[in-house]
C-alpha positions as CSV (number, residue, x, y, z in Angstrom):
1,M,0.0,0.0,0.0
2,T,1.3,3.5,-0.8
3,T,1.2,6.5,1.7
4,A,-1.5,7.9,-0.6
5,E,-3.7,5.1,-0.4
6,A,-3.3,4.7,3.4
7,R,-4.0,8.6,3.6
8,T,-7.2,7.9,1.7
9,L,-8.3,5.2,3.8
10,L,-7.8,7.5,7.1
11,G,-8.9,10.6,5.2
12,H,-12.1,11.4,7.3
13,A,-10.4,10.7,10.7
14,P,-11.5,12.9,13.5
15,I,-8.6,15.0,14.1
16,L,-8.2,18.2,16.1
17,H,-6.9,20.9,13.8
18,T,-6.6,23.8,16.3
19,R,-3.4,22.9,17.9
20,P,-0.5,20.4,17.3
21,N,-1.4,16.9,18.2
22,R,0.4,14.1,19.9
23,W,-0.2,10.6,18.5
24,I,1.4,7.1,18.8
25,E,1.3,4.4,16.1
26,L,1.7,0.9,17.5
27,G,3.3,-1.7,15.1
28,C,4.3,1.1,12.5
29,G,6.5,-1.2,10.2
30,T,8.2,0.9,7.9
31,G,5.8,3.8,8.4
32,T,3.3,3.7,5.6
33,F,0.5,4.8,7.9
34,T,2.7,7.0,9.9
35,R,3.4,9.1,6.9
36,A,-0.3,9.0,6.0
37,L,-1.2,10.3,9.6
38,A,1.4,13.0,9.4
39,E,-0.4,14.1,6.4
40,L,-3.6,14.6,8.1
41,L,-2.2,16.1,11.3
42,P,-1.6,19.9,11.7
43,P,2.0,21.1,11.5
44,G,3.9,20.8,14.7
45,S,2.3,17.7,15.8
46,T,4.3,14.7,16.8
47,I,3.9,10.9,16.2
48,T,5.7,8.3,18.1
49,A,6.2,5.4,15.9
50,V,6.6,1.9,17.7
51,D,7.8,-1.4,16.2
52,R,9.8,-4.2,17.6
53,D,11.5,-4.4,14.2
54,E,14.6,-2.0,14.4
55,K,15.2,-2.5,10.6
56,A,11.7,-1.5,9.7
57,L,12.0,1.6,12.0
58,S,15.0,2.8,10.2
59,A,12.8,3.4,7.2
60,V,10.7,5.8,9.2
61,P,11.4,9.5,8.4
62,A,12.3,11.7,11.2
63,T,9.9,14.5,9.9
64,H,6.9,14.5,7.2
65,N,4.7,17.1,6.3
66,G,5.6,19.4,9.2
67,V,5.3,16.7,11.7
68,R,8.1,15.3,13.8
69,I,8.2,11.5,14.0
70,T,10.3,9.7,16.9
71,T,10.8,6.0,16.8
72,L,10.6,3.5,19.5
73,N,12.1,0.0,19.5
74,A,9.3,-1.7,21.5
75,D,6.5,-4.1,21.4
76,V,2.8,-3.2,21.4
77,Q,2.5,-4.9,24.9
78,D,5.1,-2.7,26.3
79,P,4.0,0.6,28.5
80,L,2.5,3.2,26.4
81,P,3.6,6.9,27.0
82,G,0.8,9.3,27.5
83,P,-1.2,11.3,27.3
84,M,-1.8,11.3,23.6
85,D,-4.4,12.8,21.4
86,G,-4.7,9.4,19.6
87,V,-3.3,6.0,18.8
88,L,-2.9,4.6,15.3
89,L,-3.5,0.7,15.1
90,A,-2.8,-0.2,11.2
91,N,-2.7,-3.9,10.8
92,V,-1.4,-4.6,14.0
93,L,-4.3,-5.8,16.3
94,H,-4.6,-9.1,14.3
95,F,-1.3,-10.0,15.8
96,V,-2.4,-9.5,19.2
97,E,-4.3,-12.2,21.0
98,G,-5.1,-10.3,24.3
99,K,-6.8,-7.5,22.6
100,E,-9.0,-6.3,25.5
101,A,-5.9,-5.9,27.9
102,L,-4.3,-3.7,25.2
103,L,-7.2,-1.6,24.7
104,A,-7.6,-1.0,28.2
105,R,-4.1,0.4,28.5
106,I,-4.8,2.5,25.4
107,A,-8.1,3.9,26.8
108,Q,-5.9,5.1,29.8
109,V,-3.7,7.3,27.6
110,A,-5.9,8.4,24.6
111,L,-9.4,9.4,23.7
112,T,-9.1,8.5,19.8
113,V,-8.0,5.4,18.2
114,L,-7.8,4.8,14.4
115,L,-8.0,1.2,13.4
116,V,-7.1,-0.5,10.3
117,E,-7.9,-4.2,9.9
118,Y,-9.0,-6.8,7.6
119,D,-12.7,-7.5,7.6
120,T,-12.6,-11.3,8.2
121,A,-13.1,-13.8,11.0
122,R,-10.8,-16.5,9.1
123,P,-7.2,-16.5,10.4
124,L,-4.6,-16.4,7.8
125,I,-1.5,-17.9,9.2
126,P,1.3,-16.4,9.6
127,W,-0.1,-12.9,8.5
128,V,-3.4,-12.7,10.3
129,P,-3.5,-15.1,13.3
130,F,-6.0,-13.4,15.4
131,P,-8.4,-11.5,13.0
132,L,-10.8,-8.8,14.0
133,P,-13.8,-8.4,11.8
134,R,-15.5,-5.1,11.9
135,K,-18.6,-6.6,13.6
136,T,-16.4,-7.7,16.4
137,A,-14.1,-4.7,16.5
138,V,-17.1,-2.3,17.5
139,P,-18.3,-4.1,20.8
140,L,-14.6,-4.9,21.7
141,F,-13.6,-1.1,21.6
142,A,-17.0,-0.2,23.3
143,K,-15.9,-2.6,26.2
144,A,-12.7,-0.5,26.7
145,G,-14.7,2.7,26.7
146,F,-14.6,3.7,23.0
147,E,-18.2,3.8,22.5
148,D,-18.4,6.0,19.4
149,A,-17.3,4.8,16.0
150,V,-17.2,5.8,12.5
151,L,-16.2,3.9,9.4
152,L,-13.6,5.9,7.6
153,G,-13.1,3.8,4.5
154,E,-12.7,0.4,3.0
155,R,-10.7,-1.1,0.2
156,P,-10.0,-4.5,-1.4
157,S,-7.3,-6.5,0.3
158,H,-4.4,-7.8,-1.8
159,Y,-4.4,-11.0,0.3
160,G,-8.1,-11.9,-0.5
161,N,-9.0,-12.4,3.1
162,G,-11.8,-9.8,3.4
163,P,-11.6,-6.2,2.7
164,L,-9.5,-3.7,4.8
165,Y,-11.6,-1.4,6.8
166,A,-10.7,1.8,9.0
167,V,-12.8,3.0,11.7
168,A,-12.3,5.8,14.2
169,F,-13.2,5.0,17.7
170,K,-13.6,7.8,20.4
171,R,-14.3,8.2,24.0
172,G,-16.3,11.1,25.2
173,H,-17.4,12.7,21.8
174,A,-20.2,11.6,19.4
175,L,-19.2,10.4,16.1
176,E,-21.4,9.2,13.4
177,G,-21.8,5.1,13.6
178,A,-19.8,2.5,12.0
């Protein structure tokens, strides 16, 4: 996926544009969605790009579109910095078996989560071991306190295992339904 395609998928994300934002992306890989998020944030914002693969992190730029990006070599299960305006989870939750615990930790540091996942319940080993279909994601996030959800977009998957979907989840502010 290109940065432009990722930006289109996230394009209607509920991002505050009145001041610089602080975001974190867990499982950022080489930074495709990190760059896309940077293109949506106001200048002066910061993103902490987290991944356990140091080689992948080396491809993440230090700045993009006026947004400062710091990298952190860590696992999604490690402690989260906070507070944050938002957390981006792009193609990472399908690797996490204990999703509820991670979402509870995220709810402690952020009001907004942008989720990108495959809309399938069928595991695709090794790439999607713990799938998160959209119909399951909404109640799972609600249980963690993210009661408002809005579908941002969908696109066909190159893997043929259900389309890719993007949903914004928010605590404390109403969004249109997913």
